[in-house]
Backbone bond lengths (Angstrom), bond angles and torsions (degrees), N, CA, C in turn:
res aa  C-N    CA-C-N  psi(-1)  N-CA   C-N-CA  omega(-1)  CA-C   N-CA-C  phi
1 M - - - 1.540 - - 1.532 111.12 -
2 T 1.217 122.97 -28.96 1.326 126.36 -173.68 1.575 105.25 -72.09
3 M 1.254 127.63 -40.20 1.384 126.59 177.77 1.606 108.78 -69.00
4 L 1.251 121.30 -34.45 1.402 125.48 175.17 1.555 110.79 -65.15
5 K 1.310 115.14 -42.61 1.510 117.72 177.04 1.581 110.60 -63.15
6 K 1.304 116.14 -44.40 1.591 118.77 175.45 1.481 111.71 -59.03
7 I 1.321 121.79 -37.87 1.427 123.98 178.79 1.476 109.76 -66.17
8 E 1.345 114.37 -40.91 1.450 122.04 -174.68 1.698 103.02 -68.27
9 E 1.263 118.80 -45.87 1.454 123.75 179.33 1.538 110.16 -51.53
10 Y 1.330 110.34 -54.33 1.472 120.43 -177.56 1.620 111.03 -64.02
11 F 1.230 116.11 -36.91 1.560 126.44 178.95 1.619 101.45 -62.13
12 I 1.198 114.73 -55.73 1.494 121.51 -177.27 1.532 110.02 -53.52
13 I 1.330 117.53 -55.66 1.360 127.98 -177.16 1.493 107.90 -54.39
14 F 1.389 114.40 -48.21 1.427 121.64 -178.36 1.552 112.57 -61.05
15 I 1.265 119.19 -46.53 1.380 126.04 177.09 1.590 114.83 -61.04
16 F 1.352 110.47 -45.65 1.461 114.64 170.10 1.634 114.84 -50.52
17 A 1.256 105.02 -53.81 1.600 116.80 -177.09 1.532 108.15 -55.96
18 V 1.326 116.89 -47.90 1.573 119.63 176.56 1.481 113.09 -60.34
19 I 1.310 111.86 -42.53 1.538 119.21 -176.82 1.662 106.54 -61.50
20 I 1.296 112.00 -46.78 1.573 120.82 -172.83 1.519 104.01 -67.16
21 L 1.426 121.70 -44.11 1.328 127.65 178.69 1.510 114.95 -62.46
22 L 1.418 116.15 -41.79 1.433 116.60 -177.10 1.651 108.01 -74.88
23 V 1.284 115.28 -40.16 1.445 118.92 -179.12 1.592 107.08 -64.79
24 F 1.292 118.65 -46.59 1.476 116.39 -177.62 1.586 107.45 -62.54
25 T 1.385 115.93 -39.09 1.520 114.00 179.79 1.469 110.53 -66.46
26 Q 1.337 123.47 -35.80 1.379 130.17 175.30 1.565 107.96 -56.34
27 V 1.343 116.65 -55.34 1.511 114.32 176.90 1.516 119.18 -63.92
28 I 1.228 115.70 -32.67 1.469 116.27 171.18 1.443 115.29 -67.30
29 S 1.267 115.33 -41.01 1.565 122.22 177.04 1.504 108.29 -61.28
30 R 1.364 118.39 -42.80 1.480 118.94 -170.41 1.541 107.63 -77.34
31 Y 1.371 119.63 -41.07 1.431 114.03 -171.68 1.460 119.78 -102.70
32 I 1.342 112.47 -12.01 1.530 116.15 173.53 1.594 106.10 -98.02
33 L 1.303 112.51 -54.52 1.387 114.03 -170.64 1.537 114.69 -90.02
34 K 1.342 112.13 -6.91 1.572 115.78 169.59 1.474 111.36 68.41
35 E 1.338 114.22 27.49 1.468 121.94 -175.51 1.643 109.05 -143.34
36 S 1.274 117.16 133.26 1.469 117.13 -178.30 1.471 110.21 -102.22
37 L 1.365 114.09 149.63 1.440 119.04 179.24 1.556 103.13 -91.80
38 S 1.293 112.01 130.72 1.550 113.31 -169.37 1.594 108.80 -84.56
39 S 1.239 121.71 -24.11 1.436 117.83 176.75 1.503 125.56 -98.76
40 S 1.324 112.31 -6.33 1.452 119.05 -177.16 1.514 114.44 -61.76
41 E 1.293 110.35 -40.31 1.585 118.88 -178.22 1.560 108.64 -64.19
42 E 1.291 118.11 -45.05 1.315 119.15 175.54 1.502 119.23 -67.00
43 I 1.240 120.32 -32.58 1.397 129.75 177.50 1.544 109.86 -67.78
44 V 1.399 113.36 -41.80 1.447 119.56 177.70 1.439 107.36 -71.61
45 R 1.317 125.74 -40.10 1.493 123.51 174.49 1.559 108.59 -52.87
46 Y 1.261 119.25 -53.57 1.480 123.11 -175.37 1.420 108.17 -61.53
47 L 1.279 124.73 -44.01 1.472 128.26 -179.27 1.540 108.61 -59.73
48 F 1.322 111.79 -42.97 1.423 119.99 -178.74 1.637 111.37 -58.16
49 V 1.278 114.34 -45.14 1.349 120.94 175.23 1.480 113.65 -62.99
50 W 1.266 122.26 -35.61 1.446 128.54 172.25 1.475 112.06 -64.65
51 L 1.384 117.88 -41.89 1.409 127.33 178.73 1.515 104.91 -64.12
52 T 1.288 120.10 -46.04 1.440 124.00 -179.52 1.558 112.75 -51.68
53 F 1.409 112.66 -56.02 1.425 119.64 -172.72 1.539 111.25 -69.09
54 I 1.258 119.81 -40.16 1.448 126.90 -176.45 1.604 103.80 -73.35
55 G 1.267 119.94 -39.05 1.304 126.89 174.57 1.506 120.76 -59.64
56 I 1.367 109.36 -38.81 1.445 123.02 176.98 1.615 106.50 -66.20
57 A 1.280 121.03 -44.83 1.356 121.30 175.33 1.562 116.61 -69.14
58 F 1.263 109.89 -38.73 1.563 114.88 172.15 1.545 110.24 -58.83
59 A 1.220 117.85 -44.01 1.575 120.59 -175.08 1.567 106.71 -68.96
60 F 1.331 111.89 -39.85 1.573 117.08 -176.38 1.685 103.84 -64.70
61 H 1.332 117.02 -43.51 1.421 122.29 -172.89 1.557 105.53 -65.41
62 N 1.269 120.94 -31.34 1.501 125.28 -174.72 1.598 108.16 -98.31
63 S 1.276 114.59 4.94 1.521 118.77 -175.69 1.537 110.75 51.66
64 S 1.343 117.27 36.75 1.506 117.27 176.63 1.423 113.18 -115.60
65 H 1.328 115.38 26.50 1.535 120.73 172.95 1.512 109.01 -79.91
66 I 1.377 110.64 158.95 1.439 112.17 -176.81 1.545 111.57 -71.11
67 K 1.264 115.53 137.47 1.457 121.65 -176.67 1.653 104.91 -126.51
68 I 1.267 116.78 143.47 1.360 120.32 176.78 1.513 103.42 -107.01
69 T 1.264 111.76 119.17 1.550 118.39 -166.97 1.603 113.97 -109.35
70 V 1.299 114.86 6.37 1.509 124.33 -173.65 1.519 103.82 -53.23
71 L 1.232 115.75 -56.19 1.573 118.30 -172.49 1.499 109.22 -71.87
72 S 1.383 118.41 -41.50 1.513 118.77 -174.12 1.468 106.35 -70.66
73 D 1.362 128.07 -23.08 1.338 122.04 174.94 1.507 118.51 -76.34
74 K 1.274 114.85 -16.41 1.380 125.51 -170.71 1.590 110.42 -108.99
75 V 1.321 115.33 -40.96 1.537 115.49 -172.85 1.522 108.20 -114.86
76 K 1.238 117.68 128.03 1.525 124.32 -176.76 1.428 116.23 -62.75
77 F 1.375 119.13 -24.12 1.386 123.86 179.72 1.492 110.10 -59.11
78 F 1.487 118.68 -42.46 1.436 121.08 -172.19 1.461 111.47 -74.42
79 N 1.278 116.15 -4.77 1.471 117.91 172.44 1.481 113.09 -105.71
80 S 1.378 120.95 7.76 1.404 121.96 -179.50 1.598 114.07 -85.47
81 R 1.199 112.65 167.25 1.491 113.62 173.91 1.494 120.73 -67.97
82 L 1.345 110.78 -29.48 1.463 116.88 169.29 1.447 116.28 -59.78
83 Y 1.327 114.93 -43.06 1.426 118.76 177.15 1.533 111.99 -62.47
84 Q 1.345 108.20 -42.25 1.599 114.53 -178.52 1.519 111.20 -64.27
85 F 1.387 116.18 -33.40 1.343 118.38 178.65 1.484 111.75 -70.81
86 I 1.277 119.40 -42.86 1.451 122.43 173.69 1.321 116.46 -61.78
87 Y 1.284 118.30 -36.01 1.484 123.29 175.72 1.515 113.45 -63.01
88 L 1.389 111.40 -42.37 1.439 114.09 -177.25 1.535 111.52 -75.11
89 I 1.346 115.92 -32.65 1.451 119.26 174.95 1.617 114.83 -65.54
90 I 1.277 113.45 -42.42 1.379 121.05 -179.15 1.598 111.93 -69.57
91 G 1.398 114.06 -43.38 1.448 116.50 167.05 1.457 114.25 -56.47
92 L 1.303 118.55 -48.93 1.530 120.16 -177.78 1.538 111.80 -57.77
93 I 1.302 116.64 -43.97 1.496 125.08 179.03 1.565 105.06 -60.31
94 F 1.272 118.63 -47.80 1.497 117.86 -175.37 1.506 108.23 -66.34
95 F 1.204 123.86 -44.20 1.488 122.73 -175.60 1.432 111.80 -72.39
96 I 1.421 118.09 -33.80 1.396 116.49 175.53 1.566 112.18 -71.88
97 T 1.331 123.92 -27.89 1.388 127.11 169.00 1.443 109.96 -67.76
98 L 1.330 123.14 -43.07 1.421 121.40 179.74 1.515 108.18 -68.09
99 F 1.280 119.70 -38.85 1.514 121.51 176.11 1.538 110.52 -55.92
100 I 1.227 117.35 -53.83 1.498 123.51 -175.00 1.613 108.17 -60.38
101 F 1.358 115.65 -48.26 1.658 115.86 178.00 1.523 108.12 -66.89
102 S 1.367 118.76 -40.27 1.479 114.54 -173.55 1.563 105.25 -70.07
103 I 1.248 124.81 -32.85 1.574 125.78 171.22 1.549 102.53 -52.24
104 K 1.300 119.15 -66.54 1.462 117.83 -178.15 1.456 123.88 -45.80
105 V 1.456 111.44 -41.99 1.410 115.30 175.29 1.481 120.06 -73.75
106 T 1.349 110.44 -28.52 1.449 118.40 174.82 1.518 111.73 -71.92
107 M 1.248 113.21 -40.39 1.612 116.27 172.75 1.478 116.21 -66.78
108 L 1.259 122.21 -33.59 1.298 131.55 170.58 1.490 111.63 -65.94
109 Q 1.341 121.44 -46.83 1.382 122.68 176.75 1.721 113.87 -65.17
110 H 1.399 105.29 -33.94 1.514 110.62 177.32 1.590 108.47 -67.75
111 K 1.309 114.35 -38.47 1.458 119.92 -175.69 1.506 111.93 -64.19
112 T 1.344 115.81 -41.93 1.506 122.23 176.70 1.557 115.94 -67.41
113 G 1.337 109.74 -31.29 1.524 117.21 -179.37 1.474 119.75 72.32
114 Q 1.359 110.96 15.84 1.517 117.77 -176.80 1.487 111.86 -62.97
115 K 1.281 122.93 143.44 1.479 128.57 -177.31 1.571 109.28 -132.91
116 I 1.368 119.74 146.23 1.332 120.84 172.91 1.484 109.73 -77.78
117 V 1.366 112.98 -176.97 1.613 119.26 -175.81 1.538 107.63 -55.46
118 S 1.397 115.88 -45.69 1.479 116.26 -176.47 1.463 117.07 -69.23
119 G 1.390 117.14 -0.52 1.392 122.27 -177.41 1.511 116.28 85.52
120 V 1.329 121.99 2.79 1.363 126.90 175.13 1.495 110.65 -74.54
121 P 1.310 119.85 128.26 1.485 120.84 -177.05 1.550 106.21 -70.60
122 T 1.465 107.58 143.37 1.471 112.10 179.99 1.587 115.70 -64.17
123 W 1.430 115.81 -21.00 1.429 116.05 -175.19 1.590 109.52 -74.32
124 F 1.346 112.70 -9.47 1.554 116.52 176.96 1.482 108.22 -66.97
125 L 1.354 119.42 -31.55 1.479 120.32 178.56 1.561 110.11 -76.45
126 G 1.253 115.48 -37.86 1.500 113.63 177.01 1.542 112.37 -71.36
127 L 1.324 118.78 -20.04 1.478 124.95 176.21 1.558 106.03 -60.72
128 S 1.308 114.92 -37.53 1.519 119.22 -175.30 1.480 110.14 -62.36
129 V 1.361 121.11 -37.15 1.363 122.63 -177.59 1.542 104.46 -75.92
130 V 1.263 121.51 -37.75 1.430 120.18 -178.41 1.490 108.22 -65.50
131 C 1.317 125.63 -47.02 1.518 129.27 178.53 1.453 109.39 -61.07
132 G 1.331 120.83 -51.53 1.442 123.20 178.14 1.498 116.34 -55.95
133 S 1.295 113.17 -41.48 1.538 120.67 173.83 1.452 114.53 -62.54
134 I 1.294 115.32 -43.10 1.448 120.81 -177.86 1.488 110.23 -62.25
135 L 1.384 116.08 -46.30 1.469 123.66 -179.99 1.491 108.78 -67.26
136 I 1.358 121.79 -37.70 1.518 119.38 178.83 1.494 111.06 -65.11
137 I 1.470 111.23 -43.77 1.579 113.08 179.77 1.445 111.38 -61.59
138 L 1.361 117.64 -37.47 1.541 118.45 174.10 1.453 114.18 -56.35
139 Y 1.261 116.37 -38.51 1.563 123.68 -173.73 1.417 104.91 -78.63
140 Y 1.366 119.09 -40.52 1.619 114.47 178.88 1.460 107.23 -63.78
141 I 1.340 122.23 -38.89 1.398 123.96 -172.26 1.680 104.17 -68.44
142 K 1.228 114.72 -45.71 1.613 121.67 173.39 1.458 108.37 -49.15
143 N 1.297 114.05 -58.17 1.580 120.87 -179.22 1.528 112.82 -55.88
144 F 1.351 112.32 -42.26 1.508 120.12 -178.04 1.621 105.97 -62.27
145 L 1.279 112.50 -53.32 1.580 121.17 -174.32 1.569 105.35 -65.66
146 K 1.318 123.93 -29.12 1.387 123.55 179.84 1.485 111.65 -78.03
147 N 1.317 116.73 -38.00 1.513 118.04 -178.62 1.432 112.66 -87.86
148 Y 1.322 119.15 -22.03 1.541 122.80 178.60 1.474 113.70 -131.32
149 P 1.489 116.29 61.91 1.430 113.09 -172.32 1.471 119.86 -67.34
150 D 1.343 119.69 -28.37 1.363 124.14 -179.54 1.467 118.97 -96.62
151 K 1.221 122.42 13.08 1.457 125.98 -175.36 1.436 112.72 -119.57
């Protein structure tokens, strides 16, 4: 998992760098050259979606995702192993469902062959959900095995 985490880190850094470069180029193009790049905004939007789904997985792996602790601070049940078990199972079911449906949508997008103005196929966007879901499922399984090793 450490190698996977490193790949995620570098991928996130790369996407950030490309987004910054594209936005900077767009600003320079608009205000200095007085001409807009037609496809850079779409590409940035697609990369932002990739960044979101890979970032969700990265945050989950580091346990740095947003948690609402109002109930867990006041009710003991929400700090129990049973609650943590239920939380892991519900999350795993959700992301497996998301993975299955995102594969179907991505395959449909690939089959239709649609592209955006810049020529990037629309299935590239759906692939971000597939990849993010796979990573999150792996991390859910890892957390489950870590917390419940003998069951």
